[in-house]
PQR file with spaces between the fields and no chain letter, atoms N, CA, C, O and H, PARSE charges and radii, in Angstrom:
ATOM       1  N    MET     1       9.852   28.995   30.493 -0.4000 1.5000
ATOM       2  CA   MET     1       9.693   27.715   31.228 -0.0000 2.0000
ATOM       3  C    MET     1       8.030   27.550   31.427  0.5500 1.7000
ATOM       4  O    MET     1       7.904   27.612   32.650 -0.5500 1.4000
ATOM       5  N    LYS     2       6.713   27.375   30.855 -0.4000 1.5000
ATOM       6  CA   LYS     2       6.166   27.149   30.587 -0.0000 2.0000
ATOM       7  C    LYS     2       6.192   26.263   28.814  0.5500 1.7000
ATOM       8  O    LYS     2       5.501   25.293   28.505 -0.5500 1.4000
ATOM       9  H    LYS     2       6.816   27.325   29.861  0.4000 1.0000
ATOM      10  N    GLY     3       7.523   27.215   27.643 -0.4000 1.5000
ATOM      11  CA   GLY     3       7.218   26.539   26.999 -0.0000 2.0000
ATOM      12  C    GLY     3       7.994   25.517   26.995  0.5500 1.7000
ATOM      13  O    GLY     3       7.733   24.572   26.251 -0.5500 1.4000
ATOM      14  H    GLY     3       8.085   28.003   27.895  0.4000 1.0000
ATOM      15  N    LYS     4       9.343   25.496   28.006 -0.4000 1.5000
ATOM      16  CA   LYS     4       9.845   24.147   27.575 -0.0000 2.0000
ATOM      17  C    LYS     4       9.004   23.125   28.255  0.5500 1.7000
ATOM      18  O    LYS     4       8.882   21.992   27.790 -0.5500 1.4000
ATOM      19  H    LYS     4       9.555   26.264   28.611  0.4000 1.0000
ATOM      20  N    VAL     5       8.501   23.461   29.203 -0.4000 1.5000
ATOM      21  CA   VAL     5       6.987   21.980   29.894 -0.0000 2.0000
ATOM      22  C    VAL     5       6.692   21.544   28.458  0.5500 1.7000
ATOM      23  O    VAL     5       7.250   20.512   28.086 -0.5500 1.4000
ATOM      24  H    VAL     5       8.601   24.382   29.581  0.4000 1.0000
ATOM      25  N    LYS     6       5.861   22.213   27.564 -0.4000 1.5000
ATOM      26  CA   LYS     6       5.046   22.530   26.299 -0.0000 2.0000
ATOM      27  C    LYS     6       6.342   21.242   25.627  0.5500 1.7000
ATOM      28  O    LYS     6       6.084   20.067   25.888 -0.5500 1.4000
ATOM      29  H    LYS     6       5.408   23.052   27.867  0.4000 1.0000
ATOM      30  N    TYR     7       7.273   21.453   25.042 -0.4000 1.5000
ATOM      31  CA   TYR     7       8.407   20.535   23.971 -0.0000 2.0000
ATOM      32  C    TYR     7       9.133   19.430   24.887  0.5500 1.7000
ATOM      33  O    TYR     7       9.956   18.637   24.431 -0.5500 1.4000
ATOM      34  H    TYR     7       7.483   22.408   24.829  0.4000 1.0000
ATOM      35  N    MET     8       8.775   19.469   26.082 -0.4000 1.5000
ATOM      36  CA   MET     8       9.332   18.017   26.744 -0.0000 2.0000
ATOM      37  C    MET     8       8.213   17.305   26.302  0.5500 1.7000
ATOM      38  O    MET     8       8.195   16.549   25.331 -0.5500 1.4000
ATOM      39  H    MET     8       8.107   20.114   26.453  0.4000 1.0000
ATOM      40  N    MET     9       7.076   17.627   27.210 -0.4000 1.5000
ATOM      41  CA   MET     9       5.952   17.115   27.313 -0.0000 2.0000
ATOM      42  C    MET     9       5.955   16.638   25.552  0.5500 1.7000
ATOM      43  O    MET     9       5.369   15.558   25.480 -0.5500 1.4000
ATOM      44  H    MET     9       7.090   18.241   27.999  0.4000 1.0000
ATOM      45  N    LEU    10       6.416   17.096   24.177 -0.4000 1.5000
ATOM      46  CA   LEU    10       5.937   17.011   23.259 -0.0000 2.0000
ATOM      47  C    LEU    10       7.040   15.991   22.481  0.5500 1.7000
ATOM      48  O    LEU    10       6.854   15.693   21.301 -0.5500 1.4000
ATOM      49  H    LEU    10       6.893   17.973   24.236  0.4000 1.0000
ATOM      50  N    VAL    11       8.176   15.494   23.218 -0.4000 1.5000
ATOM      51  CA   VAL    11       9.391   15.056   23.420 -0.0000 2.0000
ATOM      52  C    VAL    11       9.105   13.309   24.233  0.5500 1.7000
ATOM      53  O    VAL    11       9.474   12.184   23.895 -0.5500 1.4000
ATOM      54  H    VAL    11       8.327   15.736   24.176  0.4000 1.0000
ATOM      55  N    ILE    12       8.449   13.719   25.170 -0.4000 1.5000
ATOM      56  CA   ILE    12       8.265   13.146   25.814 -0.0000 2.0000
ATOM      57  C    ILE    12       7.435   11.760   24.966  0.5500 1.7000
ATOM      58  O    ILE    12       7.871   10.620   24.803 -0.5500 1.4000
ATOM      59  H    ILE    12       8.150   14.632   25.445  0.4000 1.0000
ATOM      60  N    SER    13       5.801   12.485   24.420 -0.4000 1.5000
ATOM      61  CA   SER    13       5.344   11.745   23.603 -0.0000 2.0000
ATOM      62  C    SER    13       5.716   10.885   22.299  0.5500 1.7000
ATOM      63  O    SER    13       5.493    9.718   21.978 -0.5500 1.4000
ATOM      64  H    SER    13       5.447   13.411   24.552  0.4000 1.0000
ATOM      65  N    ILE    14       5.997   11.341   22.038 -0.4000 1.5000
ATOM      66  CA   ILE    14       6.593   11.241   20.197 -0.0000 2.0000
ATOM      67  C    ILE    14       7.080    9.655   20.717  0.5500 1.7000
ATOM      68  O    ILE    14       6.615    8.606   20.272 -0.5500 1.4000
ATOM      69  H    ILE    14       6.179   12.289   22.298  0.4000 1.0000
ATOM      70  N    SER    15       8.292    9.801   21.929 -0.4000 1.5000
ATOM      71  CA   SER    15       9.434    8.278   22.346 -0.0000 2.0000
ATOM      72  C    SER    15       8.415    7.373   22.655  0.5500 1.7000
ATOM      73  O    SER    15       8.602    6.225   22.250 -0.5500 1.4000
ATOM      74  H    SER    15       8.670   10.653   22.290  0.4000 1.0000
ATOM      75  N    PHE    16       6.802    7.727   23.619 -0.4000 1.5000
ATOM      76  CA   PHE    16       6.578    6.814   23.578 -0.0000 2.0000
ATOM      77  C    PHE    16       5.571    6.624   22.910  0.5500 1.7000
ATOM      78  O    PHE    16       4.872    5.824   23.532 -0.5500 1.4000
ATOM      79  H    PHE    16       6.651    8.659   23.948  0.4000 1.0000
ATOM      80  N    ILE    17       4.989    6.982   21.766 -0.4000 1.5000
ATOM      81  CA   ILE    17       4.655    6.263   20.749 -0.0000 2.0000
ATOM      82  C    ILE    17       5.728    5.795   19.640  0.5500 1.7000
ATOM      83  O    ILE    17       5.222    4.866   19.010 -0.5500 1.4000
ATOM      84  H    ILE    17       5.557    7.633   21.261  0.4000 1.0000
ATOM      85  N    VAL    18       6.581    5.992   19.328 -0.4000 1.5000
ATOM      86  CA   VAL    18       7.995    5.408   19.282 -0.0000 2.0000
ATOM      87  C    VAL    18       8.182    4.290   19.363  0.5500 1.7000
ATOM      88  O    VAL    18       8.572    3.565   18.448 -0.5500 1.4000
ATOM      89  H    VAL    18       6.992    6.746   19.840  0.4000 1.0000
ATOM      90  N    ALA    19       7.941    3.983   20.436 -0.4000 1.5000
ATOM      91  CA   ALA    19       8.806    2.625   21.568 -0.0000 2.0000
ATOM      92  C    ALA    19       6.926    2.242   21.774  0.5500 1.7000
ATOM      93  O    ALA    19       6.406    1.792   22.795 -0.5500 1.4000
ATOM      94  H    ALA    19       7.624    4.572   21.179  0.4000 1.0000
ATOM      95  N    GLY    20       6.458    2.476   20.901 -0.4000 1.5000
ATOM      96  CA   GLY    20       4.957    1.128   21.092 -0.0000 2.0000
ATOM      97  C    GLY    20       4.411    0.874   19.579  0.5500 1.7000
ATOM      98  O    GLY    20       3.485    0.113   19.300 -0.5500 1.4000
ATOM      99  H    GLY    20       6.880    2.841   20.072  0.4000 1.0000
ATOM     100  N    ILE    21       5.472    1.978   18.276 -0.4000 1.5000
ATOM     101  CA   ILE    21       5.354    0.717   17.413 -0.0000 2.0000
ATOM     102  C    ILE    21       6.734    0.174   17.067  0.5500 1.7000
ATOM     103  O    ILE    21       6.797   -0.537   16.065 -0.5500 1.4000
ATOM     104  H    ILE    21       6.224    2.596   18.503  0.4000 1.0000
ATOM     105  N    TYR    22       7.781    0.396   17.716 -0.4000 1.5000
ATOM     106  CA   TYR    22       8.919   -0.126   17.676 -0.0000 2.0000
ATOM     107  C    TYR    22       8.550   -2.062   18.745  0.5500 1.7000
ATOM     108  O    TYR    22       9.074   -3.089   18.312 -0.5500 1.4000
ATOM     109  H    TYR    22       7.730    0.973   18.531  0.4000 1.0000
ATOM     110  N    ARG    23       8.057   -2.076   19.434 -0.4000 1.5000
ATOM     111  CA   ARG    23       7.307   -3.237   20.552 -0.0000 2.0000
ATOM     112  C    ARG    23       6.372   -3.861   19.698  0.5500 1.7000
ATOM     113  O    ARG    23       6.244   -5.059   19.949 -0.5500 1.4000
ATOM     114  H    ARG    23       7.631   -1.242   19.786  0.4000 1.0000
ATOM     115  N    GLY    24       5.618   -3.402   18.690 -0.4000 1.5000
ATOM     116  CA   GLY    24       4.370   -3.939   17.444 -0.0000 2.0000
ATOM     117  C    GLY    24       2.856   -3.636   17.912  0.5500 1.7000
ATOM     118  O    GLY    24       1.845   -3.969   17.293 -0.5500 1.4000
ATOM     119  H    GLY    24       5.722   -2.428   18.486  0.4000 1.0000
ATOM     120  N    GLU    25       2.913   -2.914   19.171 -0.4000 1.5000
ATOM     121  CA   GLU    25       1.671   -2.464   19.854 -0.0000 2.0000
ATOM     122  C    GLU    25       0.916   -1.885   18.874  0.5500 1.7000
ATOM     123  O    GLU    25      -0.244   -1.753   19.265 -0.5500 1.4000
ATOM     124  H    GLU    25       3.734   -2.644   19.674  0.4000 1.0000
ATOM     125  N    VAL    26       1.080   -1.510   17.831 -0.4000 1.5000
ATOM     126  CA   VAL    26       0.418   -1.317   16.840 -0.0000 2.0000
ATOM     127  C    VAL    26      -1.130   -2.005   16.699  0.5500 1.7000
ATOM     128  O    VAL    26      -2.231   -1.623   17.098 -0.5500 1.4000
ATOM     129  H    VAL    26       2.022   -1.617   17.513  0.4000 1.0000
ATOM     130  N    ALA    27      -0.691   -3.192   15.949 -0.4000 1.5000
ATOM     131  CA   ALA    27      -1.755   -4.138   15.859 -0.0000 2.0000
ATOM     132  C    ALA    27      -2.301   -4.498   16.760  0.5500 1.7000
ATOM     133  O    ALA    27      -3.415   -4.999   16.605 -0.5500 1.4000
ATOM     134  H    ALA    27       0.203   -3.502   15.625  0.4000 1.0000
ATOM     135  N    GLU    28      -1.771   -4.393   17.956 -0.4000 1.5000
ATOM     136  CA   GLU    28      -2.828   -5.275   19.153 -0.0000 2.0000
ATOM     137  C    GLU    28      -3.622   -4.130   19.950  0.5500 1.7000
ATOM     138  O    GLU    28      -4.371   -4.382   20.893 -0.5500 1.4000
ATOM     139  H    GLU    28      -0.866   -3.986   18.081  0.4000 1.0000
ATOM     140  N    VAL    29      -3.311   -2.547   19.343 -0.4000 1.5000
ATOM     141  CA   VAL    29      -4.432   -1.304   19.892 -0.0000 2.0000
ATOM     142  C    VAL    29      -5.360   -1.806   18.393  0.5500 1.7000
ATOM     143  O    VAL    29      -6.420   -2.274   18.807 -0.5500 1.4000
ATOM     144  H    VAL    29      -2.703   -2.342   18.577  0.4000 1.0000
ATOM     145  N    LEU    30      -5.327   -1.861   16.974 -0.4000 1.5000
ATOM     146  CA   LEU    30      -5.862   -2.019   15.994 -0.0000 2.0000
ATOM     147  C    LEU    30      -6.727   -3.205   16.657  0.5500 1.7000
ATOM     148  O    LEU    30      -7.903   -3.021   16.970 -0.5500 1.4000
ATOM     149  H    LEU    30      -4.465   -1.480   16.638  0.4000 1.0000
ATOM     150  N    LYS    31      -6.073   -4.426   16.849 -0.4000 1.5000
ATOM     151  CA   LYS    31      -7.059   -5.573   17.563 -0.0000 2.0000
ATOM     152  C    LYS    31      -8.627   -4.852   18.286  0.5500 1.7000
ATOM     153  O    LYS    31      -9.764   -4.634   17.868 -0.5500 1.4000
ATOM     154  H    LYS    31      -5.117   -4.575   16.595  0.4000 1.0000
ATOM     155  N    LYS    32      -7.878   -4.667   19.583 -0.4000 1.5000
ATOM     156  CA   LYS    32      -8.467   -4.037   20.247 -0.0000 2.0000
ATOM     157  C    LYS    32      -9.848   -2.998   20.008  0.5500 1.7000
ATOM     158  O    LYS    32     -10.979   -3.132   20.476 -0.5500 1.4000
ATOM     159  H    LYS    32      -6.954   -4.844   19.923  0.4000 1.0000
ATOM     160  N    ALA    33      -9.193   -1.687   18.905 -0.4000 1.5000
ATOM     161  CA   ALA    33     -10.255   -0.675   18.410 -0.0000 2.0000
ATOM     162  C    ALA    33     -11.455   -1.638   17.709  0.5500 1.7000
ATOM     163  O    ALA    33     -12.618   -1.527   18.097 -0.5500 1.4000
ATOM     164  H    ALA    33      -8.275   -1.578   18.525  0.4000 1.0000
ATOM     165  N    ILE    34     -10.871   -3.115   16.062 -0.4000 1.5000
ATOM     166  CA   ILE    34     -11.950   -4.063   16.277 -0.0000 2.0000
ATOM     167  C    ILE    34     -12.784   -4.291   17.199  0.5500 1.7000
ATOM     168  O    ILE    34     -13.952   -3.901   17.190 -0.5500 1.4000
ATOM     169  H    ILE    34      -9.926   -3.205   15.747  0.4000 1.0000
ATOM     170  N    ASN    35     -12.261   -4.930   18.054 -0.4000 1.5000
ATOM     171  CA   ASN    35     -13.641   -5.854   18.796 -0.0000 2.0000
ATOM     172  C    ASN    35     -14.671   -4.798   19.111  0.5500 1.7000
ATOM     173  O    ASN    35     -15.787   -5.057   18.662 -0.5500 1.4000
ATOM     174  H    ASN    35     -11.312   -5.246   18.062  0.4000 1.0000
ATOM     175  N    ILE    36     -14.545   -3.577   19.834 -0.4000 1.5000
ATOM     176  CA   ILE    36     -15.188   -2.522   20.194 -0.0000 2.0000
ATOM     177  C    ILE    36     -16.112   -1.724   18.863  0.5500 1.7000
ATOM     178  O    ILE    36     -17.275   -1.322   18.904 -0.5500 1.4000
ATOM     179  H    ILE    36     -13.639   -3.366   20.199  0.4000 1.0000
ATOM     180  N    CYS    37     -15.486   -1.692   18.132 -0.4000 1.5000
ATOM     181  CA   CYS    37     -16.253   -1.540   16.721 -0.0000 2.0000
ATOM     182  C    CYS    37     -17.523   -2.058   16.736  0.5500 1.7000
ATOM     183  O    CYS    37     -18.602   -1.470   16.658 -0.5500 1.4000
ATOM     184  H    CYS    37     -14.542   -2.018   18.098  0.4000 1.0000
ATOM     185  N    LEU    38     -17.235   -3.398   16.861 -0.4000 1.5000
ATOM     186  CA   LEU    38     -17.688   -4.148   16.204 -0.0000 2.0000
ATOM     187  C    LEU    38     -18.893   -4.914   17.190  0.5500 1.7000
ATOM     188  O    LEU    38     -19.891   -5.523   16.804 -0.5500 1.4000
ATOM     189  H    LEU    38     -16.359   -3.875   16.925  0.4000 1.0000
ATOM     190  N    GLU    39     -18.325   -4.598   18.907 -0.4000 1.5000
ATOM     191  CA   GLU    39     -18.962   -4.697   20.223 -0.0000 2.0000
ATOM     192  C    GLU    39     -20.664   -3.273   19.995  0.5500 1.7000
ATOM     193  O    GLU    39     -21.847   -3.257   20.336 -0.5500 1.4000
ATOM     194  H    GLU    39     -17.515   -4.103   19.221  0.4000 1.0000
ATOM     195  N    CYS    40     -20.023   -2.655   19.488 -0.4000 1.5000
ATOM     196  CA   CYS    40     -20.919   -1.374   19.391 -0.0000 2.0000
ATOM     197  C    CYS    40     -22.123   -1.155   18.243  0.5500 1.7000
ATOM     198  O    CYS    40     -22.945   -0.244   18.339 -0.5500 1.4000
ATOM     199  H    CYS    40     -19.063   -2.668   19.211  0.4000 1.0000
ATOM     200  N    ILE    41     -22.101   -2.468   16.751 -0.4000 1.5000
ATOM     201  CA   ILE    41     -22.808   -1.967   16.069 -0.0000 2.0000
ATOM     202  C    ILE    41     -23.136   -3.357   16.573  0.5500 1.7000
ATOM     203  O    ILE    41     -23.528   -4.062   15.644 -0.5500 1.4000
ATOM     204  H    ILE    41     -21.433   -3.208   16.673  0.4000 1.0000
ATOM     205  N    GLY    42     -23.107   -3.930   17.642 -0.4000 1.5000
ATOM     206  CA   GLY    42     -24.294   -5.421   17.304 -0.0000 2.0000
ATOM     207  C    GLY    42     -23.649   -6.920   16.860  0.5500 1.7000
ATOM     208  O    GLY    42     -24.264   -7.967   17.063 -0.5500 1.4000
ATOM     209  H    GLY    42     -22.788   -3.357   18.397  0.4000 1.0000
ATOM     210  N    ILE    43     -22.170   -6.858   16.152 -0.4000 1.5000
ATOM     211  CA   ILE    43     -22.712   -7.365   15.241 -0.0000 2.0000
ATOM     212  C    ILE    43     -20.676   -8.742   15.767  0.5500 1.7000
ATOM     213  O    ILE    43     -20.227   -9.843   15.449 -0.5500 1.4000
ATOM     214  H    ILE    43     -21.671   -6.007   15.986  0.4000 1.0000
ATOM     215  N    GLY    44     -20.285   -7.573   16.646 -0.4000 1.5000
ATOM     216  CA   GLY    44     -20.036   -9.173   17.379 -0.0000 2.0000
ATOM     217  C    GLY    44     -19.198   -9.709   18.817  0.5500 1.7000
ATOM     218  O    GLY    44     -19.174  -10.905   19.108 -0.5500 1.4000
ATOM     219  H    GLY    44     -20.650   -6.678   16.904  0.4000 1.0000
């Protein structure tokens, strides 16, 4: 039972990642990450 839950969570996680890539969320996340990094070092 414990092994099934682990693999089920893995499949759900991968499906959410694929859905995010399909919707174009990668560019949005990258843009936010760049902004956060620039704010941390005091440039942005």
